[in-house]
C-alpha positions in Angstrom: -52.3 87.6 -3.5 -51.3 89.3 -6.4 -51.8 88.1 -9.7 -46.9 88.0 -9.8 -47.2 86.5 -6.5 -49.3 83.7 -7.6 -47.1 83.6 -10.9 -44.3 83.1 -8.7 -45.5 80.7 -6.7 -46.8 78.5 -9.2 -43.2 78.6 -10.7 -41.7 77.3 -7.8 -44.9 74.7 -7.5 -42.8 74.0 -11.2 -39.8 73.7 -9.4 -40.9 71.5 -6.6 -42.4 68.3 -8.4 -39.4 69.2 -10.8 -36.3 68.1 -8.3 -38.3 65.5 -6.9 -38.9 63.9 -9.9 -35.4 63.6 -9.8 -34.5 61.7 -6.6 -37.2 59.8 -8.2 -35.2 58.5 -10.9 -32.9 55.4 -10.8 -30.7 55.3 -8.4 -30.3 55.8 -4.1 -33.4 58.5 -3.2 -31.8 59.4 0.4 -27.7 59.8 -1.9 -29.8 62.7 -4.3 -31.4 64.3 -1.6 -28.1 64.8 0.0 -26.7 66.5 -3.1 -29.7 67.8 -4.1 -29.6 69.4 -0.1 -25.9 70.2 -0.5 -25.6 71.6 -3.4 -28.2 73.9 -2.2 -25.8 75.4 0.7 -22.9 75.8 -1.6 -25.2 78.8 -4.2 -27.1 80.2 -1.1 -23.3 80.3 1.0 -22.0 83.4 -0.6 -25.7 84.9 0.0 -25.4 85.7 3.7 -22.0 87.6 3.7 -24.8 90.6 1.6 -27.2 89.4 3.7 -28.0 90.3 7.8 -27.0 88.7 10.1 -30.8 86.9 12.1 -31.1 88.6 14.9 -31.0 85.4 18.2 -35.5 85.0 18.3 -34.4 84.2 14.4 -31.9 81.6 15.1 -34.1 79.9 17.2 -37.0 79.4 14.4 -34.1 78.7 11.7 -33.4 75.3 13.7 -36.4 73.6 14.1 -36.6 73.7 10.8 -33.8 72.9 9.9 -34.2 69.6 12.3 -37.6 69.6 10.7 -36.6 69.9 7.2 -34.0 67.0 8.0 -36.9 64.7 9.8 -39.2 65.2 6.9 -36.3 64.3 3.8 -36.1 61.1 5.9 -39.7 59.9 5.9 -39.8 61.5 2.2 -36.2 59.4 1.6 -38.3 56.0 3.1 -41.3 57.2 1.3 -40.2 57.4 -1.7 -37.8 53.4 -1.3 -41.4 52.4 -0.4 -43.7 53.4 -3.1 -44.3 54.9 -6.7 -43.5 59.1 -6.8 -47.6 58.9 -8.0 -48.5 57.7 -4.4 -46.4 59.8 -2.1 -45.7 63.0 -4.0 -49.9 63.7 -3.8 -50.6 62.6 -0.1 -48.3 64.7 1.6 -48.5 67.4 -0.7 -52.3 67.5 -0.6 -52.5 66.9 4.0 -49.5 69.5 4.3 -52.0 72.1 3.5 -54.8 70.7 5.0 -52.7 70.7 8.4 -51.3 74.0 7.5 -55.2 75.6 7.9 -55.6 74.3 11.0 -52.3 75.6 12.9 -52.5 79.3 11.5 -55.1 80.1 13.2 -53.4 79.9 16.6 -49.6 80.1 15.5 -49.9 83.4 13.4 -54.0 84.3 14.9 -55.3 84.0 10.2 -57.8 83.9 9.6 -59.8 82.6 5.7 -62.9 84.2 4.2 -65.3 81.0 3.3 -64.4 81.3 -0.2 -60.0 81.2 0.4 -60.7 77.9 3.2 -63.1 76.5 -0.1 -59.5 77.1 -2.0 -57.6 75.5 0.0 -59.6 72.3 0.4 -60.4 72.3 -3.6 -56.9 72.3 -4.0 -55.9 69.9 -1.1 -58.6 67.2 -2.3 -57.0 67.5 -5.8 -54.0 67.2 -5.4 -54.7 63.8 -2.9 -56.9 62.2 -4.8 -53.9 62.5 -7.2 -52.9 59.5 -4.7 -55.4 57.3 -6.3 -55.4 57.4 -9.5 -52.5 55.3 -10.4 -53.5 51.3 -11.5 -51.8 49.7 -8.0 -54.2 49.8 -4.6 -52.6 51.4 -1.9 -54.0 49.7 0.7 -51.7 46.9 -1.0 -48.6 48.3 0.2 -49.5 50.7 3.7 -45.9 51.5 4.2 -45.7 54.6 1.0 -49.1 55.5 3.2 -48.1 56.2 7.0 -44.3 57.2 5.7 -45.8 59.9 2.8 -48.6 61.2 6.2 -45.3 61.5 8.7 -44.0 63.9 6.0 -47.5 66.1 4.9 -47.3 66.4 9.4 -43.7 67.7 9.2 -44.0 69.4 5.5 -46.9 71.6 7.8 -44.1 72.1 10.5 -41.4 73.3 8.7 -44.3 75.8 6.6 -45.3 77.4 9.5 -42.0 78.6 11.1 -40.2 79.2 8.6 -43.4 81.8 7.4 -43.5 83.1 10.7 -39.2 83.2 11.3 -39.2 85.2 7.1 -41.5 87.6 8.7 -39.4 88.2 11.7 -36.0 88.4 10.4 -34.8 91.8 9.9 -35.0 90.4 5.9 -36.7 87.7 4.2 -33.9 87.4 2.5 -31.9 87.0 5.0 -33.9 83.9 6.7 -33.6 81.9 3.7 -30.0 82.3 2.8 -29.7 81.1 6.0 -31.6 78.3 6.5 -30.6 76.4 3.0 -26.7 76.6 4.4 -27.7 75.1 7.7 -30.4 72.6 5.6 -27.6 71.2 4.0 -25.3 69.4 6.9 -27.7 67.6 9.2 -28.2 65.0 5.1 -24.8 65.4 4.5 -24.1 64.0 7.8 -26.9 61.3 8.0 -26.2 60.3 4.4 -21.7 59.0 3.9 -22.6 57.7 7.6 -25.3 55.6 6.1 -24.2 54.9 2.6 -20.1 56.4 3.3 -18.0 55.5 -0.2 -20.6 55.2 -1.9 -23.0 58.7 -1.5 -19.6 60.5 -2.4 -18.3 57.7 -5.8 -22.5 58.6 -6.6 -22.4 61.8 -6.3 -19.1 62.3 -8.1 -20.9 60.0 -11.0 -23.7 62.3 -11.6 -23.3 65.7 -10.2 -25.4 67.6 -13.4 -28.0 65.7 -11.9 -27.7 66.9 -8.5 -26.8 70.1 -9.3 -30.0 71.1 -11.3 -32.1 69.4 -8.1 -29.6 71.9 -5.9 -31.2 74.5 -8.0 -34.5 73.9 -8.7 -34.7 73.9 -4.5 -32.8 77.2 -4.3 -35.5 78.9 -6.5 -38.6 77.8 -5.2 -38.3 77.2 -2.4 -36.8 80.6 -1.5 -40.0 82.0 -3.6 -42.6 80.1 -1.3 -40.6 81.0 1.9 -40.3 85.1 0.4 -44.6 84.4 -0.5 -45.2 83.4 3.2 -43.3 85.6 4.6 -46.0 88.6 2.7 -48.9 86.7 2.2 -51.0 84.5 5.0 -50.1 81.2 5.6 -52.2 78.5 4.5 -53.1 80.2 0.9 -49.5 80.0 0.0 -48.9 76.4 1.2 -51.4 74.9 -0.8 -51.3 77.0 -4.0 -48.0 75.3 -4.0 -49.1 71.9 -3.9 -50.4 73.0 -7.9 -46.7 71.2 -8.5 -48.4 68.1 -8.5 -50.8 68.8 -11.3 -46.9 69.1 -13.0 -45.7 66.3 -12.3 -48.6 64.4 -12.8 -48.7 66.6 -16.4 -45.1 65.7 -16.4 -45.3 61.9 -16.4 -48.4 62.2 -18.9 -46.1 63.7 -21.9 -43.2 62.4 -21.6 -43.5 59.5 -19.1 -46.7 58.7 -21.2 -48.2 57.8 -18.6 -52.1 57.9 -19.1 -53.3 60.3 -17.7 -57.3 59.8 -16.9 -60.3 60.4 -16.1 -59.3 60.5 -12.5 -56.2 63.1 -13.2 -58.7 65.1 -15.3 -61.0 65.6 -12.0 -58.3 66.3 -9.6 -56.3 68.7 -12.3 -59.9 70.3 -12.5 -60.7 70.4 -9.1 -56.7 71.5 -8.3 -57.7 74.6 -10.8 -60.9 75.7 -8.9 -58.8 76.2 -5.8 -56.4 78.3 -7.7 -58.9 80.8 -9.1 -61.3 81.0 -5.6 -57.7 81.3 -4.3 -57.5 84.5 -6.3 
């Protein structure tokens, strides 16, 4: 990957870890996720008037991705409801690149060199190891692990679909804009059905947080889908998960959580993996 592409993916990772941290702050994670999705939809809606309209075959990718993103968000909500950010996020983000690496040869006909595969494995291993860096053993509460693994399955699925869909589209930016518009619909409907008036009142009182999360979501995923359209799937998916390290550093510096030797080792593994991908 070119240094410019690497820089964009790393910035995408920073944005992604940022909005996930906002979801885990006080409040209802489901309502916050819906607020982010709805804000992203509103922010990208004007763009669809300036990009090519997707063809019929591209719509199949868009609709499939919309369904995958919706289920992913529901598993992410369930994980954050029962577990900590430090549990759910590393497992989901660490396992997903491995799944993409397994699927990419069959779905996209992509092969990886030995250094590239080693880089993917190092990043995934370093990210996933952060899940075991907390003070509470995972075996005491298995539900967050289960939800995180299910979320990882859908992360890998929509990453593959979006990478292929963006390549097939006349313009990758057209695909991304329409994807954000579609993604905001089902989760908003589900949240209103489950939370009703409470969701509306909460969003009114926390619109700044929702707007910030939506903006970070748009910038972060727009960059990564564009990178998927021009690069190989597994390395891009793996490099994006450096965001977990950003989240760990944020927790240590801002929240004064102990970084510890395990998190230090995980950060070194991710850094080594990023160097090998480069």
